[in-house]
Phi, psi and omega in degrees: 000084180280100187298320181298319179293320178299317180296320178298316180297318181297317185287328187271342184266156165254136189255150173286312184226126177244123181253128174259120178116123183249039172266196183305313185290313180297317179294322175299319177297318180296319178297313182298311183296313183293322181289344174271354176095013179272148180286108194241136176232135173236131177242135179234130186291332178236253179237154179305130179061023178300324184272230185309322191289351174253004190237028184277182176277005178067031181247140170250099192215158178284333179095082181303321184287336176291331176294318179298326180279355178087011180273067189296319182297322178294319180296316177304310182298313184293322179295321177296315181292326175302314180298321180291323177297321177300314183290323187272341183219062182294342178279350184241334186244131182231161175281136178231128177274128179249140175242129172262109178284139180250131178242008177228145188301328185276347186299318182303301179300319183300310183283331177298313179297313180301319182283335172296321176298316178303315178299314182298321181294330180288333177059225183293341180267014178293158184254001182137153185284148173275158178203158179285144176242142174286173179299317181295318179294323179294317179293328177292320179288323184234076186295341182260011181276153179294126184271342185295120178080000182290129180254340182159205180193177175228135178250137175216168185248137173215186184250158176221151180204176173255108190299309184285335172290325174297319180298313182291330176292325175293319177300317180291326176297313178300317179297321177302329180267010174098001177291152173252129181232141180217126173266170183055042176223105189262133174281124184252345178195164176255138178265145180227145169253099189070240181264352188257136180290132178226022177157192181220158167261133182226161177229134174284112186293344180276330183244342184084001181289133177256147178202162179257145179231130180264139178209148180289332177209147180240131179248127178264103180236052190258012174062234183295345180264009185302323182296330179297317179289319178302319182287341171293330181270311182228090186303331184270359185296136177295158179300136180258343188248136169249103180285134177236130183266136172234137179243159177222145175247142176253127180240163175295152183299338182297339179288336179211077194288342183278195180265355185268148174259159176252137172236119176259109189283345184210096179279181184301333179249022172083012179264184177248140178236138177239146166230113193231130173297136181204121179048046178064023173228184177236128174264126178239129178175176020219182175248175181213084189244125178295128182239132180280319183251139179248154179209167177288338179233074178296150184242135179296135177278150179302322180296324178292317180299314180298320181297314181294317179296317181295315181294316178299322180295336178287338186249342182254139179299318177268107185282120181289146175239177179300328180294338181274348186281118180277330177201147174231130179224149181242147176222156181248127176274128179273074184285139176293128183303129182289158179297309182272160179272161171082008178283134174291148184301326180292345180264351181284133183299142175269011175291166182247160177228138173251118184249143177235125179276169180300327182276355176100007176287127176262126179238130176249122182231162180077204178084182179208166186307315187300328184260018184305320185293316180292322177300316180295317180300313180299321182290314182292327175302318178293320181296319179300313181297314186292321183272354182067034180281154177299134183289130177221143183294145171289133182243007189282347180302323183235037182260117178298135177280146182313131181097354184320125182200130183271329189268046179220141188252102180298341180289326189241342186254110181295346179266003184301327180300341179279344177054234183293346179274357184307310183295327178295320178296311182297327182294336178300317179289331180285328184275335183222116185298336179297336182255009184273148172093183184278140164275316174216108177291328179301317181258005178058048178246130182260152177300324182300334180294332178294311180300315180299318182297320180287317186286325189233347188240022173064016180292126183242340184227165176300321179297319177309314184287312187281339180262323191234323176287325162239174184248028186306312182299323183280336182269321183203093188298320180295317179297321181295324177296321178296327183281338189307314180299319179294319179295318179299318180294317180293319179293323180299323178299319183285322186267355181070040182257159183262183182297324180298318178299316180300313181297318179295319179297317179297317180296315179299318181294318179300321180296324177286315186294336185298337178273001181260356175214161180269123185289128176284133182300336182273350188294326185265006181279000000 
């Protein structure tokens, strides 16, 4: 990834389609546009999937609760897209069995019927039938669940994935089709020819250099930051985004030792709670809290942490406490602002909207990870029309995602997200002893992965590697802090950086990581 060469290419070319934002939606747009043969550029102000797209519940799902809310069209769309993600990225997306434990006599029949409808809606892209479980079967599937008052359960199938690894695989897919992508390049203004947008002003965040880029059409896919780009175009425009915060806690696998996940369909405040096996840990969440201010590093509120711990404690025999939390992370959902006032965030549709301004700015808002491909298709269709580009069919329904590989087991192989690139990554350690061996045996991260991330995956900082190229920060925040000096030293070798850069990187990472764990009072003594 020769950054200087990429910048030269970006400045000298005129682009068919320019995408602002390197999350799920923006990367999906880049894949769609590039695979149709359009000259495509994507700019991301920080790192790919730095925001919402790396902070999900790690589910590829139709949304059982959206069915409960009556949002049938969204469930249909999401179930179809779930099936396509399975087919197109088997190295990243896996089947996950979920159990809904029932503690009320009516729960079994109610959820069994509802999930049969869910199965029928999935059609040929279904992952397996749901079925009722007896009390004994439920306890066998979930041996650490609270047995008091348990009447039985319902089992159903949904999908699971690693969100930021999916994001970087989408970036590589777009690049494979000739798209140019650059992180740490922020759009600071929109360029216009008269009243119509014909490009952007951008700044290279690493050097501070500003430059103009020409494009036939500009797509705003910046999630919770969409209003900032809209206001560059129309300063008086009302806010389009309602940010909602969701948090997740990471616990040791002992809290849920089997292969099954738990889905609680109705918590004390009417939300949904999941406890899901992920990378040999357990992800527990989420919350749905209206947030006035958004940031690149949202922080979990104490009330949210207490809610998740309390709810998880109602269902698990071993009640988790703050001391058990290995990492806590918060993410912001970029929900499309509802028409009426007073709607709770959990009631706002997760559907997406494609908006076109008078000056030609295309903005995609709302949506969810599972429907990223359909969101991109809808957006690029509008872009083709607006820019007068030659019409070409969308090919992403059956497009293998970079790394596509069937003979790899994401359940047992920590290298599975690399797919067909696995052997190339491992060969780095075999060819050069400096890159051989474990960086963290505890988290199954190899030194060779650092070199691969810098050379092929646009990794520029220690945080890029520990938070998103691997998931160390999200799985065990304390362990990730221990790894930071070694990662900085290894990255410096690849990037040609000095000791001062290494020290600054470690310091920057520690400042970010401190919000991912609860500080022990004895740690600083």
